[in-house]
C-alpha positions in Angstrom: 52.3 68.1 58.6 48.9 66.5 58.5 46.9 68.0 55.6 43.3 67.9 54.3 42.7 66.9 50.7 39.3 67.9 49.2 38.4 66.0 46.0 35.5 67.0 43.7 34.7 66.6 40.1 35.3 70.3 39.4 37.9 72.7 40.9 36.5 76.0 42.3 38.0 78.0 39.4 36.9 79.2 36.0 39.5 79.0 33.3 39.4 81.4 30.3 41.8 81.2 27.4 42.9 84.1 25.2 45.6 83.6 22.6 47.2 80.7 24.4 47.2 82.5 27.8 45.0 81.0 30.5 43.4 83.2 33.2 42.1 81.6 36.4 39.2 83.1 38.3 38.0 81.8 41.7 34.5 80.4 41.7 31.9 81.9 44.0 29.8 78.8 44.4 28.5 77.7 47.9 30.8 74.7 48.2 33.8 76.8 47.2 32.9 79.4 49.8 32.5 76.9 52.6 35.6 74.8 51.8 37.7 77.9 51.2 38.4 78.0 54.9 40.0 74.5 54.5 41.8 74.3 51.2 43.5 77.7 51.3 45.2 76.9 54.7 48.7 75.6 55.0 49.6 72.7 52.7 45.9 71.6 52.2 44.9 70.8 48.6 41.7 70.7 46.5 41.9 68.2 43.6 39.5 68.2 40.6 39.0 68.7 36.9 39.6 72.4 35.8 36.4 72.5 33.8 37.6 72.2 30.2 39.7 69.9 28.0 43.4 70.9 28.0 45.3 68.4 25.9 48.6 70.2 25.2 51.3 69.0 27.7 52.9 72.5 27.9 49.6 74.1 28.7 48.9 71.4 31.3 52.3 72.2 33.0 51.6 76.0 33.0 48.1 75.6 34.4 49.2 73.1 37.1 51.9 75.6 38.2 49.3 78.4 38.4 46.8 76.2 40.3 49.4 74.9 42.8 49.9 78.6 43.9 46.2 78.5 44.9 46.4 75.2 46.7 44.6 73.5 43.8 45.6 70.4 41.8 44.1 69.5 38.4 43.0 66.2 37.0 43.1 66.6 33.3 40.4 64.7 31.4 40.3 63.9 27.7 37.3 64.7 25.5 36.2 61.0 25.6 36.4 60.9 29.4 34.4 64.1 29.7 31.7 62.7 27.3 31.4 59.2 28.8 32.3 59.7 32.5 30.7 63.1 33.1 28.0 63.6 30.4 27.5 59.8 30.2 27.5 57.8 33.4 27.3 60.7 35.9 24.5 62.7 34.2 22.7 60.1 32.1 22.7 57.2 34.6 23.2 58.4 38.2 21.6 61.9 37.9 18.2 60.7 36.6 18.0 57.6 38.9 19.0 59.5 42.0 16.4 62.2 41.1 13.6 59.6 40.6 13.5 60.2 36.8 14.6 56.7 35.9 12.8 56.9 32.6 15.6 59.2 31.3 18.4 56.8 32.5 20.7 55.0 30.1 22.8 52.0 31.2 25.7 51.9 28.8 28.7 49.6 29.6 31.0 52.1 27.9 29.9 54.9 30.2 30.5 52.7 33.2 33.9 51.7 32.0 34.9 55.4 31.7 33.4 56.2 35.0 35.5 53.5 36.6 38.6 54.7 34.7 38.2 58.3 35.6 37.7 57.4 39.3 41.0 55.5 39.1 42.6 58.6 37.5 41.4 60.7 40.5 42.7 58.0 42.8 46.2 58.1 41.3 46.4 61.9 41.6 45.2 61.7 45.3 47.8 59.0 46.0 50.6 61.1 44.6 50.1 63.7 47.4 48.4 61.7 50.2 50.4 60.6 53.2 49.4 58.6 56.3 47.6 60.8 58.8 46.0 63.0 56.1 42.2 63.6 55.8 40.6 63.1 52.4 37.1 64.5 51.8 35.4 63.3 48.6 32.5 65.2 47.2 29.4 64.0 45.3 28.1 61.5 42.9 30.7 61.7 40.2 33.3 60.0 42.5 31.3 57.3 44.2 34.0 54.7 43.6 36.9 56.8 44.8 36.6 56.2 48.6 36.8 52.4 48.1 39.8 52.7 45.6 41.7 54.9 48.1 40.9 52.5 51.0 42.3 49.6 49.1 45.6 51.5 48.7 45.8 53.2 52.1 43.8 51.2 54.6 44.5 53.5 57.6 43.8 56.9 56.0 40.8 59.0 57.1 38.2 59.4 54.4 35.0 61.4 54.4 32.4 61.4 51.7 29.4 63.7 51.1 26.7 63.3 48.5 25.1 66.6 47.4 22.2 65.1 45.5 19.4 62.8 46.8 20.0 59.0 47.4 17.1 57.1 45.9 14.9 54.4 47.5 16.0 50.8 46.9 13.4 50.2 44.2 15.1 52.8 42.0 18.7 52.2 43.0 18.4 48.5 42.2 17.8 49.5 38.5 21.5 50.4 38.2 23.4 47.3 36.9 26.6 48.3 38.8 24.8 49.0 42.1 26.9 46.7 44.3 30.2 48.2 43.0 28.8 51.7 43.8 27.9 50.8 47.4 31.3 49.1 47.9 33.0 52.2 46.6 31.1 54.5 48.9 31.7 52.3 51.9 35.4 52.9 51.6 34.7 56.1 53.5 34.8 56.3 57.3 32.0 58.9 57.5 29.3 59.3 54.9 27.1 62.4 54.7 23.7 63.1 53.1 21.5 66.2 53.2 18.4 64.5 54.7 17.5 61.6 57.0 15.5 60.0 54.1 18.7 59.9 52.0 20.6 58.3 54.9 17.8 55.8 55.5 17.6 54.8 51.8 21.4 54.3 51.6 21.4 52.0 54.7 18.4 50.1 53.3 20.3 49.5 50.0 23.4 48.4 51.9 21.3 46.0 54.0 19.7 44.4 50.9 22.6 44.2 48.5 25.7 43.6 50.7 26.7 41.1 53.4 27.0 44.0 55.8 25.6 44.5 59.3 23.9 47.7 60.2 23.2 48.9 63.7 21.4 52.3 63.8 23.6 54.4 61.6 26.8 52.3 61.7 27.6 49.9 58.9 30.0 47.0 59.7 31.6 46.0 56.5 35.0 44.3 55.7 36.0 44.6 59.4 35.4 48.3 59.4 32.7 50.5 61.0 31.4 53.2 58.6 29.1 55.9 60.1 26.3 57.3 57.9 24.9 60.7 59.1 22.7 63.6 58.0 24.4 67.0 57.5 22.1 69.5 56.0 24.2 71.9 53.9 24.0 75.7 54.5 25.0 78.8 52.7 27.2 81.8 53.4 24.5 83.6 55.4 26.5 86.8 56.1 27.4 87.2 52.4 23.7 87.2 51.3 22.6 89.3 54.3 25.3 92.0 53.7 24.9 92.0 49.9 21.7 94.0 50.2 23.8 97.0 51.3 26.1 96.8 48.3 25.9 100.0 46.1 25.6 97.9 42.9 22.8 95.8 44.5 21.0 98.9 45.8 21.1 100.4 42.2 19.5 97.1 40.9 16.9 97.1 43.6 15.8 100.7 42.7 15.5 99.8 39.0 13.5 96.7 39.8 11.2 98.7 42.1 10.6 101.3 39.4 9.8 98.6 36.8 7.5 96.5 39.1 6.1 99.3 41.3 2.5 98.1 41.2 2.9 94.3 40.8 3.9 91.7 43.3 6.9 89.8 42.1 7.2 86.0 42.3 10.8 84.9 41.8 11.9 81.5 40.3 15.6 80.7 39.7 16.7 77.3 38.4 19.2 75.5 36.3 17.6 73.9 33.2 16.8 70.4 34.4 13.8 68.0 34.4 14.1 67.6 38.2 13.3 71.3 38.9 9.6 71.2 38.2 9.7 74.3 35.9 6.8 73.3 33.7 4.6 72.4 36.6 5.3 75.8 38.1 4.2 77.5 34.8 1.0 75.4 34.8 0.3 76.6 38.4 0.8 80.2 37.3 -1.6 79.7 34.3 -4.1 78.2 36.7 -3.8 81.2 39.0 -5.0 83.5 36.2 -7.8 81.2 35.2 -9.2 80.7 38.8 -8.3 84.1 40.2 -8.7 86.7 37.4 -8.3 89.5 40.0 -4.6 88.7 40.1 -4.2 89.7 36.4 -1.8 92.7 36.1 -1.1 92.5 39.9 1.5 89.7 39.9 4.5 88.9 37.7 6.6 85.8 37.6 10.3 86.7 37.2 11.7 83.4 36.0 15.4 82.8 35.5 16.5 79.5 33.8 20.3 79.0 33.8 21.4 77.2 30.6 22.6 73.6 31.1 23.3 70.7 28.8 20.8 72.0 26.2 22.4 70.0 23.5 21.2 66.8 25.2 17.8 65.7 23.7 15.8 65.7 27.0 17.1 69.1 28.0 16.6 70.6 24.5 13.0 69.3 24.5 12.5 70.7 28.0 13.8 74.1 26.9 11.4 74.1 23.9 8.5 73.1 26.2 9.3 76.0 28.6 9.7 78.5 25.7 6.3 77.4 24.3 4.5 77.5 27.7 5.9 80.9 28.5 4.9 82.2 25.1 1.4 80.8 25.4 0.8 82.4 28.9 2.2 85.8 27.8 0.3 85.8 24.5 -2.9 85.0 26.3 -2.8 87.3 29.3 -0.4 90.2 28.7 -1.5 93.8 28.2 0.3 96.8 26.8 1.8 97.6 30.2 2.1 94.2 31.8 3.9 90.9 31.0 2.8 88.1 33.3 6.1 86.2 32.9 9.5 87.9 32.7 11.6 84.9 31.4 15.4 84.9 31.1 17.4 82.0 29.7 20.8 83.0 31.0 22.8 83.3 34.2 22.9 86.6 36.3 25.7 88.1 38.4 25.3 87.7 42.1 24.6 91.4 42.5 21.5 91.1 40.3 20.4 87.9 42.1 20.7 89.6 45.5 18.6 92.5 44.2 15.9 90.0 43.0 16.0 88.2 46.4 15.5 91.6 48.1 12.6 92.7 45.8 10.6 89.5 45.3 7.5 89.3 47.5 7.3 85.5 46.9 10.1 83.0 46.1 8.7 79.9 44.3 11.0 76.9 44.8 9.2 73.7 43.7 11.7 71.0 42.4 10.3 67.5 41.8 13.4 66.2 43.7 16.4 68.1 45.0 19.2 67.2 47.4 19.0 70.5 49.3 18.2 73.6 47.1 20.2 76.6 48.2 18.1 79.2 46.3 15.5 78.9 49.1 18.2 79.6 51.8 19.7 82.5 49.8 16.3 84.1 49.5 15.7 83.8 53.3 19.2 85.2 54.1 18.6 88.2 51.8 15.3 89.2 53.6 16.8 91.7 56.1 13.3 93.2 56.8 11.9 89.8 57.7 9.2 90.0 55.1 8.4 87.9 52.0 7.0 84.4 51.6 8.9 81.2 50.6 6.9 78.5 48.8 9.0 75.3 49.0 8.6 71.8 47.6 8.4 69.0 50.1 10.8 67.1 47.8 13.7 69.6 48.4 16.0 68.7 51.3 15.6 72.3 52.5 12.0 71.6 53.4 13.1 69.5 56.4 14.7 72.7 57.9 12.6 75.6 56.6 9.4 74.3 58.0 7.9 77.8 58.2 7.8 78.1 54.4 4.5 77.2 52.7 5.3 73.5 51.9 3.8 72.0 48.7 3.8 68.8 46.7 5.3 69.8 43.4 3.1 67.4 41.5 -0.1 69.0 42.9 -0.6 72.0 40.5 -3.7 73.2 42.4 -1.8 73.2 45.7 1.0 75.4 44.2 -1.7 77.8 42.9 -3.4 77.9 46.3 0.0 78.5 47.9 0.6 81.5 45.6 -2.8 82.9 46.6 -2.1 82.3 50.3 1.3 84.0 50.0 -0.3 86.9 48.0 -2.7 87.5 50.8 -0.5 86.7 53.8 -0.5 89.6 56.4 2.9 91.2 57.1 2.9 90.0 60.8 2.5 86.4 59.6 5.2 86.9 57.0 7.6 88.3 59.6 6.9 85.5 62.1 7.7 82.8 59.5 10.7 84.6 58.0 12.3 85.4 61.4 12.2 81.7 62.3 13.7 80.6 59.0 16.4 83.3 59.1 17.5 81.9 62.5 17.8 78.4 61.1 19.7 79.6 58.0 21.9 81.9 60.1 22.9 79.1 62.6 23.2 76.2 60.1 25.4 78.1 57.6 28.1 76.7 55.3 30.9 77.1 57.9 28.8 75.2 60.5 28.3 72.4 58.0 32.0 72.1 57.2 32.9 72.2 60.9 30.3 69.7 61.9 31.4 67.2 59.2 35.1 67.5 60.0 34.5 67.2 63.8 32.3 64.1 63.3 34.9 62.6 61.0 37.6 62.9 63.7 35.1 61.4 66.3 34.5 58.4 63.9 38.2 57.9 63.5 38.7 57.8 67.3 35.8 55.3 67.6 37.4 53.1 64.9 40.7 53.3 66.7 39.1 52.2 70.0 37.4 49.3 68.1 40.7 48.3 66.5 42.3 48.3 70.0 39.6 45.8 71.1 40.3 43.3 68.4 41.9 40.1 69.9 45.3 40.5 68.2 48.0 37.9 68.6 49.5 40.0 71.4 46.2 40.3 73.2 45.6 36.5 72.8 49.0 35.8 74.3 48.3 38.1 77.3 45.0 36.4 78.0 46.7 33.0 77.7 49.3 34.0 80.3 46.6 35.2 82.7 44.6 32.0 82.1 47.6 29.8 82.9 48.6 31.8 86.1 45.0 31.4 87.5 43.9 28.6 89.8 40.1 28.9 89.6 38.7 29.8 86.2 35.1 30.6 85.2 34.3 30.5 81.4 30.9 31.5 80.1 30.1 30.4 76.6 27.1 31.3 74.4 26.2 28.6 71.8 24.5 29.9 68.5 26.8 32.3 66.7 29.6 31.9 69.2 30.6 28.2 69.0 28.6 27.3 65.8 27.4 29.2 62.8 23.7 30.0 62.2 21.6 27.6 60.2 18.3 28.1 58.3 16.8 25.3 60.3 17.5 25.8 64.0 17.7 22.1 64.7 20.6 21.7 62.2 22.9 23.8 64.3 23.8 20.7 66.4 27.4 20.4 67.8 29.9 18.7 65.6 32.6 16.1 66.8 35.3 18.8 66.8 33.3 21.0 69.2 32.6 18.1 71.5 36.3 17.3 71.6 37.2 21.0 72.3 34.7 21.3 75.2 35.8 18.0 76.8 39.4 19.0 76.7 38.7 22.5 78.2 36.5 21.1 80.9 39.1 18.5 81.8 41.8 21.2 82.7 42.1 21.4 86.5 40.6 24.6 87.9 38.3 25.2 84.9 34.5 25.6 85.3 32.6 25.8 82.0 29.1 27.2 81.8 27.2 27.0 78.5 24.7 30.0 78.8 22.3 30.0 75.9 18.8 31.1 74.7 18.2 27.5 73.5 15.3 25.4 74.7 16.5 23.4 77.9 15.5 20.1 76.4 17.7 20.7 73.3 20.6 21.9 75.3 20.4 19.0 77.7 20.2 16.5 74.8 23.3 18.0 73.1 25.5 18.7 76.2 24.0 16.9 79.2 26.6 14.1 78.9 29.6 16.6 79.1 31.1 18.0 82.3 29.6 21.4 81.8 27.1 23.5 83.7 24.1 24.5 81.6 22.0 27.7 81.6 19.1 27.5 79.1 16.4 29.9 77.9 18.5 32.9 79.0 18.5 31.7 82.6 15.0 30.3 83.1 16.4 26.8 83.4 19.7 25.9 85.0 21.7 22.7 85.6 25.0 21.9 87.2 27.1 19.2 85.5 26.1 16.6 88.0 22.6 17.8 88.8 19.2 17.9 87.2 17.4 20.8 85.5 15.8 23.3 87.8 13.5 26.2 87.0 13.8 29.8 88.2 11.0 30.2 90.7 8.1 32.7 90.5 7.8 32.9 86.7 4.5 32.9 84.8 3.8 32.1 81.1 0.2 33.3 81.1 1.1 36.3 78.9 1.7 33.9 76.0 -2.0 33.6 75.4 -2.1 37.2 74.3 1.2 37.4 72.5 1.1 34.2 70.5 -1.8 35.3 68.3 0.2 38.5 67.4 3.2 36.3 66.4 0.9 33.9 64.5 -0.6 36.8 62.5 2.9 38.0 61.5 3.9 34.4 60.6 0.8 34.0 58.4 1.8 37.1 56.4 5.5 36.2 56.1 6.4 33.0 54.2 9.5 31.3 55.6 9.1 32.6 59.2 8.1 30.4 62.1 7.5 30.5 65.9 9.7 28.7 68.5 8.1 28.2 71.9 10.3 27.9 75.1 9.0 27.6 78.6 9.0 31.3 79.4 9.6 32.9 76.0 8.3 33.0 72.4 10.7 33.4 69.5 9.8 34.6 66.0 12.4 33.4 63.4 12.8 35.1 60.0 16.1 33.7 58.8 14.5 32.0 55.8 12.3 35.0 54.8 13.0 37.0 51.6 15.6 39.7 52.4 13.9 43.0 53.1 10.5 41.5 53.8 11.8 39.9 57.0 13.3 43.2 58.3 10.0 45.0 57.4 7.9 42.5 59.3 10.3 42.5 62.2 10.1 46.3 62.5 6.3 46.1 62.4 6.2 43.3 65.0 8.6 45.2 67.3 6.4 48.3 67.1 3.3 46.2 68.0 4.9 44.3 70.8 6.2 47.4 72.5 2.7 48.3 73.6 2.3 45.0 75.5 5.9 44.7 76.9 5.8 47.3 79.7 2.3 46.5 80.8 3.0 42.8 81.2 6.6 42.9 82.4 8.0 41.5 79.2 11.3 42.1 77.4 11.6 42.2 73.6 15.0 41.1 72.3 15.9 41.6 68.7 18.6 39.1 67.8 20.2 37.7 64.6 17.1 37.2 62.4 15.0 36.6 65.5 12.7 38.5 67.9 12.3 37.0 71.3 9.7 37.9 73.9 10.4 36.8 77.4 9.8 37.5 81.1 11.8 40.6 82.2 13.1 38.7 85.2 15.0 36.2 82.9 18.4 37.6 82.1 21.7 36.0 81.1 23.5 38.6 83.2 21.6 37.7 86.4 22.2 34.0 85.7 26.0 34.6 85.2 26.1 36.7 88.4 24.5 33.9 90.4 27.0 31.4 89.1 29.9 33.7 90.1 28.7 33.8 93.7 29.2 30.1 94.0 33.0 30.4 94.1 36.0 32.6 94.2 37.5 32.9 90.7 40.8 34.6 89.7 40.1 34.3 85.9 36.7 35.1 84.4 35.9 35.0 80.7 32.7 35.3 78.7 32.0 35.0 75.0 28.8 35.8 73.1 27.5 37.2 69.9 24.1 39.0 70.4 22.2 41.5 72.4 21.3 39.0 75.2 25.1 38.4 75.8 25.6 42.1 76.5 23.8 41.5 79.8 26.6 39.1 80.8 29.3 41.5 79.7 27.8 44.3 81.8 27.2 42.0 84.9 30.8 40.7 85.1 33.6 42.6 87.0 35.8 45.0 84.9 38.7 42.6 85.2 36.8 39.8 83.3 37.8 39.0 79.7 34.6 39.7 77.8 34.7 38.9 74.1 32.0 39.8 71.6 31.7 37.6 68.4 30.9 39.1 65.0 30.2 42.7 65.9 32.5 45.5 67.1 29.9 47.5 68.9 29.6 46.1 72.4 30.1 46.5 76.1 32.7 43.7 75.8 36.4 44.5 76.1 37.4 42.6 73.0 35.9 41.1 69.9 36.5 38.2 67.5 35.1 38.0 64.0 33.5 34.6 63.8 32.9 31.3 65.6 35.9 29.9 63.7 38.1 32.5 65.5 36.4 31.6 68.8 37.3 27.9 68.4 40.8 28.6 67.4 41.3 30.9 70.4 39.8 28.3 72.8 42.1 25.6 71.4 45.2 27.8 72.2 44.0 28.0 75.8 44.3 24.3 76.4 47.8 24.0 75.0 
């Protein structure tokens, strides 16, 4: 039976010990709720750390047996592993860097060693239960190395990975000394998920700049595998929070809160103690509210819950002291006998009390400095069954990309937060309801179950896509079949691209000249009776003629603008104009002046901007800018823009390798047709040829071609086997 294995740092249980007996209680967290529909079914398993150190082997056996009844499997960690892996690398290196607080990050080799060791420990437990055909879904930043470790042991297994915290921009990510190992570990997954498009983009950028990987849109080709990187905004259990308002315990709490705060408007703030949550900035905004708008005194109260977290760590201890001091200062300055401006609680609350607060609060203030998603904002919206209330939301929270009807603020702008509180304070009920209805629709539709279903469905689609790509690889069996068809045929047409297909790319385009081995190979292929070889390249016709004019090949240069039969002279495609160059060349020259290492190549009917020698990252940036500028001119002037391998080519739209190949095919009747090429211009040939043709893409798996080979070395080897 195929099973799903969920792997996370923590199991969805709380373990309590009393006199040597352990009691297990299921967690009510959002992730546990959403994944409950998976791990409780059949023989599925959730693997993770049970949440506390259990060193006694007898206790470990007892707890394992109890957990297995719940479809859970523990990974027991020692005290050192908890300190160095979890408290150390996960929370003192990854957490601050990923939340843009790199000033708090520590880069200790010991922490990294334990992080690697614990990921291996998780790997061993997963491998003890995983079988071919299973699906493994790895969760979050504590296990970034696990997908790669599992892939090394089980190359064919299906692996998904989801990161619940932000992924930082390259400038921050590059600070981590083990950045390459982290990316390689993550790319062991088949499907990678992030909360927002920004996170997805930053991850792809890091991969582009640190690894020898190819990215096309959201697909990363690395180690002969295609990895898909997508955005999956996580939801909550909407029905749970919507229905909780009718619970008798919640109703009792609501009535007590209404009695206590019958004249004041309540602003609700709920956070875990963390420097990424913007708690101090929120308090500053509240203090500014009383300074600038004294009429709000005694009319508004901030109900602030801070859930204890890691308060033995110096930064957190200091943060707590700063919060205590700030709250004390504001209350001391503004309170009256009957009114406290801030009701501050440093503890966690049961869900029945949280639901009551969500139902009572007129305003929910969610202003983290950086947050992956932030589910408090969604829980507040789901609880507002009367469609009233105002959500003030940080633009740095992932939820802001979905809840666009909230009042969106920059959490660093204290005045803007103050202004948002005033706007919320004075917002008419109709406007509140218009905004809240729209947000409730979003939260209702994109709930936790939708998130789980979407991810699992996409993972299956990715696996099917990968299987289709594997099927297209020119395996020994496929190569043998093509050879048999080749030998049976009487008239054969073979189209060959040059750069990237028969030779590798060079920093200097003139250094990619053919070597003696290639000349010998082409001579022998052309000499086989019934073979017609056509070299079809984007190269300048003078260069192509100088290199191959003496061989018995037909030549097509500059994507079809110039053509030559093996015995004839070069002739030009009629009706073409190059007057457009006068306007386009200055644009390319401006970009070249700003980009050291780039240069312009001029062909008869095209201009090519090369950036192979440009510093990595800068070249891609300038290429994107140039593409955006050129698009304005392309349609108007009948031009085509072709992004290639470290090049951008602008040419007449009439010039097309596919049209050139088609015209060559009409000159004879061929019973074997083959085409090989490596870039976007060769896709035109693959599409123009009949379905029976053997089309082979070089280097990339994403193509209209039927098959692919990995490199020009494989192309040469394959062509040598044809002539035997």
